[in-house]
ZAMARGU-4260 file (C-alpha; in steps of 0.2 Angstrom, whole numbers, plus 5000, padded with zeros to 4 digits):
<rodrens>
0) 4979/4837/4722 | 4981/4854/4729 | 4983/4855/4748 | 4971/4867/4756 | 4977/4872/4774
5) 4964/4879/4785 | 4971/4876/4802 | 4980/4892/4805 | 4974/4893/4823 | 4984/4877/4827
10) 5000/4884/4818 | 5004/4894/4803 | 5017/4890/4789 | 5034/4898/4792 | 5034/4915/4782
15) 5048/4919/4770 | 5056/4933/4781 | 5056/4921/4796 | 5065/4907/4786 | 5078/4919/4781
20) 5081/4926/4798 | 5082/4909/4806 | 5094/4903/4793 | 5105/4918/4795 | 5105/4916/4814
25) 5109/4898/4813 | 5123/4900/4801 | 5130/4916/4807 | 5126/4918/4826 | 5133/4902/4834
30) 5137/4911/4851 | 5127/4911/4867 | 5119/4928/4870 | 5126/4927/4888 | 5144/4925/4883
35) 5155/4940/4886 | 5165/4940/4869 | 5160/4949/4854 | 5151/4935/4846 | 5140/4933/4861
40) 5137/4952/4860 | 5131/4950/4843 | 5119/4937/4847 | 5113/4947/4862 | 5110/4962/4850
45) 5099/4951/4839 | 5089/4946/4854 | 5088/4964/4860 | 5082/4971/4843 | 5069/4957/4843
50) 5062/4963/4860 | 5061/4981/4853 | 5051/4975/4838 | 5039/4965/4849 | 5037/4980/4861
55) 5033/4991/4846 | 5020/4979/4839 | 5011/4978/4856 | 5011/4997/4857 | 5024/4998/4871
60) 5042/5003/4873 | 5057/5000/4884 | 5051/5013/4896 | 5034/5006/4899 | 5036/4987/4896
65) 5047/4972/4896 | 5048/4956/4886 | 5052/4939/4892 | 5055/4926/4878 | 5049/4909/4882
70) 5048/4892/4874 | 5030/4894/4868 | 5014/4903/4872 | 5009/4890/4885 | 5025/4893/4895
75) 5022/4912/4894 | 5004/4909/4901 | 5012/4899/4915 | 5025/4912/4919 | 5011/4925/4920
80) 4998/4915/4931 | 5009/4904/4942 | 5023/4917/4942 | 5011/4930/4949 | 5004/4918/4961
85) 5021/4913/4968 | 5028/4931/4968 | 5020/4936/4985 | 5011/4930/5000 | 4992/4934/5000
90) 4982/4936/5015 | 4967/4925/5017 | 4961/4915/5002 | 4967/4923/4986 | 4955/4922/4971
95) 4959/4919/4953 | 4946/4924/4940 | 4947/4917/4922 | 4934/4912/4909 | 4925/4896/4907
100) 4933/4893/4890 | 4951/4897/4893 | 4965/4888/4883 | 4972/4873/4893 | 4988/4882/4897
105) 4978/4893/4908 | 4964/4881/4913 | 4976/4868/4919 | 4985/4880/4930 | 4968/4884/4939
110) 4968/4866/4945 | 4985/4868/4952 | 4981/4884/4961 | 4965/4877/4968 | 4974/4862/4975
115) 4986/4875/4984 | 4971/4883/4992 | 4966/4897/4979 | 4948/4901/4976 | 4945/4899/4957
120) 4930/4907/4948 | 4926/4907/4930 | 4917/4921/4920 | 4903/4914/4908 | 4906/4916/4890
125) 4889/4910/4883 | 4887/4914/4865 | 4905/4920/4864 | 4901/4936/4875 | 4911/4939/4891
130) 4898/4942/4905 | 4904/4958/4912 | 4890/4958/4925 | 4896/4941/4931 | 4914/4947/4932
135) 4908/4962/4942 | 4900/4951/4955 | 4916/4940/4956 | 4928/4954/4959 | 4931/4954/4977
140) 4944/4961/4988 | 4952/4944/4988 | 4955/4944/4969 | 4973/4943/4966 | 4974/4937/4948
145) 4962/4940/4933 | 4967/4931/4917 | 4956/4932/4903 | 4960/4927/4885 | 4957/4940/4871
150) 4952/4929/4857 | 4945/4912/4860 | 4955/4899/4850 | 4940/4888/4846 | 4926/4900/4842
155) 4935/4916/4838 | 4926/4926/4850 | 4934/4943/4853 | 4931/4948/4871 | 4929/4965/4878
160) 4944/4966/4888 | 4946/4984/4889 | 4929/4985/4898 | 4933/4970/4909 | 4950/4976/4914
165) 4944/4994/4918 | 4931/4985/4929 | 4944/4975/4938 | 4956/4990/4940 | 4942/5000/4948
170) 4936/4986/4960 | 4952/4977/4963 | 4967/4990/4960 | 4980/4977/4967 | 4975/4963/4956
175) 4987/4956/4942 | 4978/4957/4925 | 4984/4946/4912 | 4978/4941/4894 | 4982/4926/4883
180) 4983/4936/4866 | 4990/4922/4856 | 4975/4920/4844 | 4974/4939/4843 | 4991/4945/4839
185) 4992/4952/4822 | 4975/4946/4818 | 4965/4960/4827 | 4970/4977/4831 | 4975/4980/4850
190) 4988/4987/4861 | 4993/4984/4879 | 4988/5002/4882 | 4971/5000/4876 | 4968/4983/4884
195) 4974/4990/4901 | 4983/4974/4906 | 4999/4970/4917 | 5005/4956/4906 | 5001/4948/4889
200) 5005/4932/4880 | 5010/4930/4862 | 5017/4915/4851 | 5028/4915/4836 | 5021/4901/4827
205) 5004/4908/4826 | 5010/4922/4815 | 5022/4914/4803 | 5037/4911/4815 | 5045/4895/4821
210) 5037/4884/4834 | 5046/4884/4850 | 5046/4903/4854 | 5033/4913/4864 | 5034/4929/4874
215) 5027/4937/4889 | 5025/4956/4889 | 5024/4964/4906 | 5023/4981/4912 | 5037/4991/4920
220) 5026/4994/4935 | 5025/4975/4937 | 5044/4974/4937 | 5046/4988/4949 | 5034/4979/4961
225) 5042/4962/4958 | 5025/4954/4954 | 5032/4940/4944 | 5042/4925/4950 | 5051/4913/4937
230) 5044/4896/4934 | 5060/4890/4925 | 5076/4893/4935 | 5093/4893/4928 | 5107/4906/4924
235) 5096/4921/4927 | 5093/4924/4908 | 5078/4935/4903 | 5080/4948/4917 | 5080/4933/4929
240) 5062/4927/4924 | 5066/4913/4912 | 5082/4902/4915 | 5090/4894/4900 | 5099/4899/4884
245) 5089/4910/4872 | 5083/4902/4856 | 5092/4915/4845 | 5086/4908/4828 | 5068/4907/4834
250) 5068/4924/4842 | 5076/4932/4826 | 5063/4923/4816 | 5049/4929/4827 | 5054/4947/4825
255) 5055/4945/4806 | 5038/4937/4805 | 5032/4953/4815 | 5040/4964/4802 | 5032/4955/4787
260) 5015/4953/4794 | 5012/4968/4805 | 5009/4980/4790 | 4996/4967/4783 | 4985/4968/4798
265) 4971/4978/4790 | 4972/4968/4774 | 4972/4952/4784 | 4956/4957/4792 | 4947/4962/4776
270) 4952/4946/4767 | 4949/4933/4780 | 4932/4941/4785 | 4926/4941/4767 | 4930/4922/4766
275) 4923/4917/4783 | 4907/4926/4778 | 4907/4917/4762 | 4910/4900/4770 | 4896/4903/4783
280) 4884/4908/4770 | 4887/4894/4759 | 4886/4881/4772 | 4871/4887/4781 | 4861/4890/4765
285) 4865/4872/4759 | 4849/4865/4767 | 4859/4851/4777 | 4856/4858/4794 | 4874/4865/4796
290) 4875/4879/4809 | 4889/4892/4812 | 4894/4896/4830 | 4898/4914/4827 | 4899/4926/4841
295) 4893/4944/4839 | 4910/4951/4840 | 4924/4939/4833 | 4941/4938/4825 | 4940/4938/4806
300) 4949/4922/4803 | 4941/4908/4814 | 4925/4899/4810 | 4917/4886/4821 | 4905/4875/4811
305) 4893/4861/4818 | 4884/4848/4807 | 4869/4838/4812 | 4875/4820/4811 | 4894/4817/4808
310) 4907/4817/4822 | 4920/4830/4820 | 4935/4817/4820 | 4927/4808/4806 | 4924/4823/4796
315) 4942/4830/4799 | 4948/4813/4792 | 4937/4814/4777 | 4943/4831/4773 | 4961/4827/4776
320) 4959/4813/4763 | 4955/4826/4750 | 4970/4837/4755 | 4959/4849/4766 | 4965/4852/4783
325) 4954/4859/4797 | 4953/4855/4816 | 4941/4847/4828 | 4946/4860/4841 | 4962/4866/4849
330) 4977/4857/4843 | 4984/4858/4861 | 4969/4847/4868 | 4964/4837/4852 | 4972/4821/4859
335) 4964/4822/4876 | 4950/4810/4880 | 4938/4823/4887 | 4928/4835/4878 | 4935/4853/4877
340) 4925/4865/4889 | 4925/4879/4876 | 4910/4874/4865 | 4898/4869/4880 | 4903/4886/4888
345) 4898/4894/4871 | 4881/4885/4873 | 4882/4869/4863 | 4877/4852/4871 | 4889/4838/4871
350) 4883/4830/4855 | 4884/4846/4845 | 4901/4850/4852 | 4907/4833/4846 | 4901/4837/4828
355) 4910/4853/4827 | 4925/4858/4817 | 4936/4874/4817 | 4941/4882/4801 | 4955/4895/4802
360) 4961/4905/4787 | 4976/4916/4782 | 4980/4928/4768 | 4985/4914/4757 | 4968/4907/4758
365) 4959/4910/4741 | 4940/4911/4737 | 4943/4895/4727 | 4950/4887/4743 | 4935/4892/4753
370) 4923/4885/4740 | 4932/4869/4738 | 4931/4867/4757 | 4913/4870/4757 | 4910/4858/4743
375) 4920/4844/4752 | 4912/4848/4769 | 4894/4847/4762 | 4899/4831/4753 | 4906/4823/4769
380) 4890/4828/4779 | 4879/4820/4765 | 4889/4804/4762 | 4895/4800/4780 | 4878/4804/4789
385) 4871/4787/4785 | 4887/4777/4791
</rodrens>
């Protein structure tokens, strides 16, 4: 039985270039990048070259931006939000603005800051659209941080962050503007310049790199004004913002994955958009009451699908038994006992949200894979509904 992997938003298979780079670093670069001998210098050069690769992929350069390598995207999000919150004293009650469907690595931080006296406000994203009117109303002189994801990890919604950050910059010029771009990086075209942010999060394992490596881009102006404070302390690595010895094999693999996949961005969009369209059409026209939760503007590779009767966990296990792998939601929150807030924020009631699966594709997904998924999904909806 051929395995059909359709959970690429949870993680991606390691690409060939990343495997080779990681192996070369593990076998040929044993030294600590902070060591002062020549072996250490070589490891440090590998990390420096990776920074340059990531800067270029984000539309930045050493004069306009910096890169901090972290242990994952969640850590990078924590460095951005908590790091900005701790970097200075704010007058009055500082305000943090985010969306009502953020990834847990941002959403959970809002609880920490609220307990510390911050005022937290969420911008509605009903139907997968960032409500710019609501954002306008929330932007007050007390606004200190605005953290808005670029692509939603469960619905694939692509939010209009250039407009949102322009608005924030006009009304609150001193606010720190951050985006979680983990699900967008090398999936949809963007640059830090077109977004207009102060900081941006990416993750290696979403683009064919290894798990255990993320990165935060931040602007040179952010560095100049000391607007970030570390959340992990140690030996002063990563320009003093992230203590701990760098993961050289993982960082080298991250850069290699960028090198392999960056030239394929346009092809990725065309290929996965055609297949998600194919899946959406097949499922909705089958006559079983299946609906697709598709925002008006969305990333090409993510599809959220709701069926009328079968719980998502049951359907995921049914498909898994047939070698087809999808998700019931964010892999980072799938073991939680509570319902993810993303789908209710989109507009689904609790019951419908509990019958929704996420399908996420890659360049390796074929039309035959898409058709096999549709056939198995519809079979599962038909056969499991009466149980």
